[in-house]
KOLBARO-149101 format. One line per 2 residues: number of its first residue (from 1); for each residue z, y, x of N, C-alpha, C. Coordinates in pm, 1 decimal. Example, Ala and Ser with C-alpha at 12.3 -4.5 7.8 and 13.67 -1.06 7.14 Angstrom:
<rs>
1	780.0,-569.0,1319.0,780.0,-450.0,1230.0,780.0,-330.0,1320.0  708.0,-225.0,1285.0,714.0,-106.0,1367.0,787.0,3.0,1290.0
</rs>
This chain:
<rs>
1	260.4,7746.1,-3443.6,156.9,7672.7,-3433.3,120.0,7674.8,-3288.1  74.6,7567.2,-3230.2,37.9,7542.0,-3088.9,-112.2,7554.1,-3088.6
3	-145.0,7636.4,-3005.9,-311.7,7644.0,-2963.0,-343.3,7587.6,-2825.9  -406.1,7486.2,-2825.8,-443.5,7422.9,-2702.3,-589.9,7446.2,-2674.1
5	-631.8,7508.8,-2567.1,-760.4,7520.5,-2539.8,-827.8,7389.8,-2487.5  -951.3,7383.8,-2519.9,-1040.6,7269.1,-2491.0,-1171.7,7324.5,-2415.4
7	-1222.5,7213.8,-2346.6,-1352.3,7252.7,-2280.9,-1460.2,7180.8,-2368.5  -1566.9,7256.2,-2383.7,-1684.5,7188.5,-2433.9,-1747.7,7076.7,-2356.1
9	-1739.1,7093.2,-2224.7,-1801.3,6998.5,-2158.0,-1732.7,6862.3,-2168.4  -1594.5,6854.2,-2187.0,-1529.4,6721.7,-2204.1,-1577.4,6664.4,-2342.8
11	-1599.0,6743.8,-2442.0,-1642.4,6697.7,-2569.5,-1789.4,6653.8,-2559.1  -1858.6,6703.8,-2481.4,-2009.1,6659.5,-2462.8,-2024.0,6533.7,-2391.3
13	-1930.6,6489.3,-2295.4,-1939.1,6369.5,-2216.8,-1944.6,6254.2,-2290.8  -1850.5,6252.9,-2389.9,-1804.7,6145.8,-2471.1,-1742.0,6043.5,-2404.2
15	-1708.7,5941.6,-2481.6,-1634.0,5823.6,-2416.6,-1715.0,5690.2,-2443.3  -1680.3,5616.6,-2342.6,-1730.2,5461.0,-2354.5,-1643.6,5370.2,-2398.3
17	-1668.4,5292.9,-2472.7,-1568.0,5186.8,-2530.4,-1531.7,5091.8,-2395.8  -1413.3,5046.5,-2396.8,-1368.1,4965.7,-2287.7,-1416.8,4812.6,-2329.0
19	-1479.3,4742.7,-2243.3,-1525.4,4597.7,-2276.8,-1408.6,4525.3,-2315.5  -1434.2,4468.1,-2430.3,-1320.5,4370.7,-2484.7,-1349.4,4235.9,-2453.9
21	-1267.2,4148.9,-2414.5,-1274.0,4026.6,-2389.2,-1204.5,3968.0,-2499.3  -1257.7,3859.5,-2539.0,-1190.1,3781.9,-2656.2,-1087.3,3682.7,-2610.1
23	-1018.5,3627.8,-2712.1,-912.8,3550.1,-2693.8,-947.0,3429.0,-2621.3  -1046.3,3386.6,-2627.0,-1109.3,3261.8,-2532.9,-1106.4,3286.7,-2405.7
25	-1128.1,3407.2,-2372.4,-1135.0,3429.0,-2216.9,-1013.7,3429.2,-2150.9  -904.4,3477.1,-2226.2,-756.2,3465.6,-2175.8,-715.0,3322.7,-2186.9
27	-753.6,3257.4,-2295.1,-716.1,3105.7,-2292.9,-773.8,3024.4,-2174.2  -899.7,3063.8,-2134.5,-973.3,2995.5,-2033.2,-889.3,3030.5,-1895.1
29	-848.5,3161.4,-1863.4,-783.4,3196.8,-1765.3,-662.5,3114.7,-1747.6  -561.5,3100.8,-1874.7,-447.1,3023.7,-1874.2,-473.6,2885.2,-1839.9
31	-578.3,2819.2,-1884.8,-599.9,2680.5,-1869.9,-639.4,2662.2,-1720.7  -712.0,2755.1,-1658.7,-751.5,2749.2,-1508.2,-620.9,2765.4,-1429.1
33	-528.3,2864.5,-1453.6,-409.0,2874.4,-1365.2,-313.1,2755.5,-1383.0  -317.1,2703.9,-1500.2,-246.6,2565.8,-1540.2,-278.9,2455.2,-1453.5
35	-417.5,2430.0,-1446.0,-470.8,2337.1,-1368.9,-447.3,2342.1,-1216.8  -466.4,2456.4,-1175.9,-443.3,2495.0,-1038.9,-290.8,2471.9,-978.3
37	-213.8,2526.4,-1071.1,-76.3,2515.3,-1038.2,-26.0,2356.0,-1041.9  -83.5,2298.9,-1145.8,-48.3,2155.4,-1166.9,-94.8,2087.8,-1029.8
39	-205.5,2095.8,-1013.0,-254.5,2018.6,-868.8,-181.1,2055.1,-771.8  -128.0,2177.5,-742.7,-47.1,2215.0,-618.7,89.1,2153.3,-632.5
41	138.7,2155.0,-741.4,271.6,2087.0,-775.7,260.8,1934.9,-751.9  166.7,1878.6,-792.4,147.0,1723.9,-774.1,135.2,1687.8,-616.1
43	48.2,1768.8,-539.8,25.9,1756.6,-404.1,140.1,1778.7,-324.0  228.2,1860.9,-374.4,352.2,1921.7,-291.6,463.6,1791.2,-323.5
45	460.2,1758.0,-442.1,545.1,1633.8,-477.1,525.4,1508.7,-399.0  388.3,1479.4,-384.1,341.4,1369.7,-335.3,387.5,1364.5,-167.7
47	372.9,1480.8,-113.6,399.4,1498.4,19.4,547.3,1491.4,53.2  618.7,1560.8,-40.6,772.4,1567.3,-16.8,856.1,1461.9,-58.6
49	817.7,1392.2,-168.0,895.7,1287.5,-238.0,851.8,1156.4,-206.4  775.0,1110.4,-109.4,731.3,990.5,-92.3,792.6,918.7,42.1
51	925.2,877.4,20.8,971.5,834.8,149.9,955.7,708.6,186.2  902.6,618.3,89.2,873.1,488.1,100.9,728.9,467.0,126.1
53	697.9,374.3,226.2,545.1,332.0,234.2,540.9,217.6,122.3  410.9,222.9,61.6,385.3,127.1,-31.7,328.2,15.4,44.7
55	396.4,-104.6,-1.7,364.1,-235.3,63.2,318.5,-336.7,-54.2  217.6,-419.0,-29.2,193.8,-525.6,-142.6,303.0,-604.7,-154.5
57	332.7,-672.7,-270.5,430.3,-774.8,-295.4,441.3,-884.7,-168.7  305.2,-921.9,-134.1,325.2,-1016.9,-10.1,361.6,-981.0,114.6
59	325.8,-860.3,141.2,380.2,-790.1,265.6,522.8,-764.2,252.3  573.2,-731.7,133.2,722.5,-708.6,120.3,793.4,-839.1,132.2
61	752.6,-940.2,67.4,807.1,-1062.7,90.4,805.8,-1115.0,237.3  706.9,-1095.7,302.0,691.6,-1128.2,446.6,798.4,-1071.3,539.8
63	806.0,-945.5,527.0,894.3,-856.4,591.1,1034.3,-882.3,563.3  1070.2,-904.6,431.7,1206.8,-960.0,403.7,1238.3,-1086.8,464.1
65	1155.4,-1187.8,455.0,1160.3,-1310.4,517.8,1176.0,-1309.6,663.5  1115.2,-1227.4,741.5,1107.4,-1199.4,872.4,1257.3,-1158.2,919.9
67	1302.8,-1056.2,849.4,1434.5,-1000.7,881.2,1538.1,-1099.1,853.7  1543.4,-1183.7,733.7,1639.5,-1254.4,697.0,1620.3,-1394.1,808.7
69	1521.1,-1432.2,863.9,1506.7,-1538.4,952.7,1577.1,-1504.1,1080.9  1584.6,-1368.6,1114.9,1645.2,-1315.4,1240.4,1792.0,-1303.9,1200.7
71	1835.1,-1267.7,1080.2,1974.9,-1262.9,1043.7,2048.2,-1404.2,1050.5  1987.9,-1496.2,966.8,2049.5,-1620.9,959.0,2026.0,-1724.4,1069.3
73	1965.5,-1666.9,1178.7,1943.7,-1740.7,1310.2,1841.3,-1852.6,1305.9  1752.7,-1857.5,1209.6,1643.5,-1948.6,1196.2,1526.9,-1935.0,1301.3
75	1522.3,-1788.2,1330.8,1432.6,-1744.4,1423.9,1482.3,-1717.9,1566.8  1423.6,-1756.1,1668.0,1470.4,-1748.4,1804.9,1486.2,-1593.2,1842.2
77	1603.9,-1531.5,1820.2,1620.9,-1390.9,1850.3,1742.6,-1389.3,1963.6  1706.5,-1362.7,2071.2,1816.4,-1367.4,2173.1,1909.3,-1265.3,2164.3
79	2039.8,-1303.5,2199.8,2152.6,-1197.2,2193.2,2151.7,-1103.6,2331.6  2178.9,-990.4,2312.7,2193.9,-890.1,2406.4,2316.0,-824.3,2393.3
81	2362.8,-748.0,2503.7,2485.5,-674.6,2506.8,2446.5,-522.7,2466.5  2489.9,-471.4,2340.1,2439.7,-332.9,2302.3,2534.5,-243.7,2354.8
83	2671.8,-266.7,2371.6,2777.9,-201.0,2419.5,2865.3,-282.5,2484.2  2960.5,-223.8,2584.8,3050.0,-334.3,2638.0,3131.0,-406.6,2558.6
85	3107.6,-558.9,2583.2,3177.3,-639.5,2482.6,3119.1,-646.4,2338.8  3000.4,-576.9,2309.5,2952.5,-607.7,2180.6,2815.7,-683.1,2184.8
87	2800.0,-778.4,2148.4,2665.6,-858.5,2163.2,2589.6,-871.0,2017.3  2477.1,-827.2,2020.4,2398.3,-832.1,1898.4,2261.7,-904.2,1912.9
89	2197.3,-912.2,1812.1,2044.0,-958.4,1818.9,1955.3,-860.5,1884.3  1870.4,-894.6,1965.5,1775.0,-808.5,2013.2,1698.9,-725.3,1928.2
91	1643.4,-794.0,1811.0,1571.3,-722.9,1709.7,1654.3,-609.7,1638.2  1769.3,-630.2,1643.5,1860.3,-517.0,1590.8,1856.6,-393.6,1681.8
93	1853.9,-402.3,1806.2,1828.5,-299.7,1887.5,1701.7,-234.6,1909.7  1583.5,-339.4,1946.7,1446.3,-307.2,1990.9,1357.1,-322.9,1866.8
95	1407.1,-386.6,1754.7,1297.9,-397.3,1644.8,1236.2,-518.6,1684.1  1132.5,-535.1,1581.0,1060.5,-644.0,1600.7,915.6,-626.4,1545.2
97	826.0,-703.0,1608.1,689.2,-661.6,1584.3,626.7,-756.6,1466.2  565.2,-721.9,1377.4,504.2,-805.9,1269.8,381.7,-730.8,1235.5
99	234.2,-809.7,1253.8,115.0,-757.4,1223.3,86.8,-630.9,1304.3  133.1,-609.2,1416.8,102.0,-491.0,1489.3,201.6,-372.0,1477.4
101	294.1,-390.2,1387.1,383.6,-266.4,1363.2,522.6,-315.7,1412.8  584.2,-219.7,1466.1,733.3,-236.1,1503.9,817.5,-199.0,1385.1
103	904.5,-275.6,1348.6,992.6,-260.8,1232.7,1137.4,-263.0,1288.4  1217.6,-182.3,1235.4,1374.8,-175.9,1277.4,1443.0,-216.5,1144.6
105	1569.7,-256.1,1142.3,1645.2,-264.4,1019.6,1791.4,-255.7,1040.6  1869.8,-212.3,942.5,2001.9,-216.8,951.7,2055.9,-260.3,824.8
107	2190.6,-312.3,829.8,2258.3,-355.6,709.7,2357.7,-223.6,685.4  2335.8,-182.7,557.1,2452.1,-106.6,522.7,2585.4,-133.6,516.4
109	2667.1,-75.6,562.3,2816.7,-114.1,573.6,2863.1,-180.5,687.0  2767.5,-236.7,765.9,2791.1,-287.5,903.9,2778.9,-200.6,1017.6
111	2814.7,-236.0,1133.3,2792.0,-159.8,1234.5,2660.7,-208.5,1310.3  2577.3,-113.6,1307.5,2421.6,-149.2,1374.2,2415.5,-68.2,1487.9
113	2289.8,-124.0,1550.9,2261.7,-73.6,1683.7,2111.1,-25.6,1694.5  2042.6,-23.3,1554.5,1906.4,16.4,1553.8,1900.1,152.5,1599.4
115	1764.6,214.7,1631.3,1758.8,363.3,1685.8,1820.3,453.4,1587.8  1803.0,449.1,1449.9,1847.4,539.7,1349.6,2009.3,526.7,1342.3
117	2062.6,427.3,1361.3,2205.9,398.1,1360.8,2275.7,458.3,1483.6  2206.4,427.2,1596.3,2261.0,505.6,1732.3,2242.7,648.3,1732.5
119	2158.1,708.4,1631.6,2132.0,848.2,1653.9,2003.8,878.8,1754.9  1954.4,777.6,1793.5,1831.7,800.5,1894.4,1729.5,866.5,1817.5
121	1690.0,844.4,1695.2,1609.7,913.6,1605.0,1661.3,980.3,1491.9  1597.3,1069.2,1434.6,1659.5,1139.1,1314.7,1596.5,1079.6,1171.4
123	1647.4,1107.5,1072.0,1589.9,1074.7,954.5,1448.6,1100.8,929.1  1428.1,1215.3,969.5,1269.4,1263.3,952.3,1175.9,1204.7,1027.0
125	1237.5,1112.9,1133.7,1135.6,1040.7,1227.6,1098.9,908.6,1185.5  1174.4,868.2,1079.2,1142.4,730.2,1021.5,1063.2,710.6,904.0
127	1019.2,616.5,844.8,948.3,583.4,708.6,1033.8,435.7,690.6  1120.4,456.5,564.1,1156.4,351.5,516.8,1057.9,263.0,430.1
129	1039.0,145.8,475.6,939.1,55.5,401.6,980.7,-40.4,308.6  1131.6,-72.7,327.4,1182.9,-176.7,218.6,1321.4,-144.3,215.4
131	1378.7,-161.6,121.3,1524.6,-142.7,68.1,1564.2,-260.6,9.6  1613.2,-361.6,44.4,1633.1,-488.5,-23.8,1786.2,-480.3,-79.8
133	1804.8,-478.5,-189.4,1937.4,-513.9,-251.1,1972.6,-641.6,-293.1  1899.1,-756.0,-265.3,1923.8,-887.6,-330.2,2021.4,-949.4,-254.1
135	2072.7,-906.6,-148.8,2162.6,-986.6,-56.0,2304.0,-926.3,-98.3  2404.8,-971.5,-12.6,2518.4,-939.3,-34.2,2571.4,-783.4,1.6
137	2476.3,-739.2,90.6,2475.3,-596.8,149.1,2338.0,-546.4,133.9  2317.7,-431.0,116.9,2180.1,-368.3,119.9,2112.1,-380.8,264.2
139	1988.9,-412.2,266.0,1928.9,-428.3,384.9,1812.8,-314.9,393.2  1787.6,-228.2,483.9,1703.7,-155.6,501.6,1622.6,-158.9,604.0
141	1481.0,-172.7,590.3,1390.3,-190.2,706.9,1297.4,-38.1,702.6  1281.7,-11.3,827.5,1209.8,108.8,845.3,1107.7,97.2,980.1
143	1007.3,195.5,993.1,937.8,196.6,1111.0,940.8,339.2,1154.1  899.0,389.2,1265.3,910.8,516.0,1339.8,777.8,572.1,1284.2
145	784.7,705.0,1254.9,664.1,783.9,1222.4,571.7,780.1,1330.3  430.5,801.3,1314.2,335.5,819.8,1405.9,356.8,956.2,1480.6
</rs>
């Protein structure tokens, strides 16, 4: 038989019950954590996954028409020498201004001389505003980040 000594002072102090929180308290904590995490996730996704600038349908059509008019030569777009022996439209090298914003464009699959195609700017420095798949080759219109 084991005989364990005990102190009478320990018995006299007594014990206090731990505060018990109900199940509603824990569900409330869970809900608050879920809301905070969801808000952070949405904010992060908005910042990281928005490569396109939203344009109204009228602005999109105006921008598409402006580029197409330069490509099909209905707009007076002078030719310049981009490289020795290679003559291109000046808007393909310097871009064009529309409503106070300078836009650049390139046609996927062709040789282009816009800043992104030349490597003068990085993909992180541009905002793609239009990707037009309606023509024979995809047309990408972008602007430089501020």
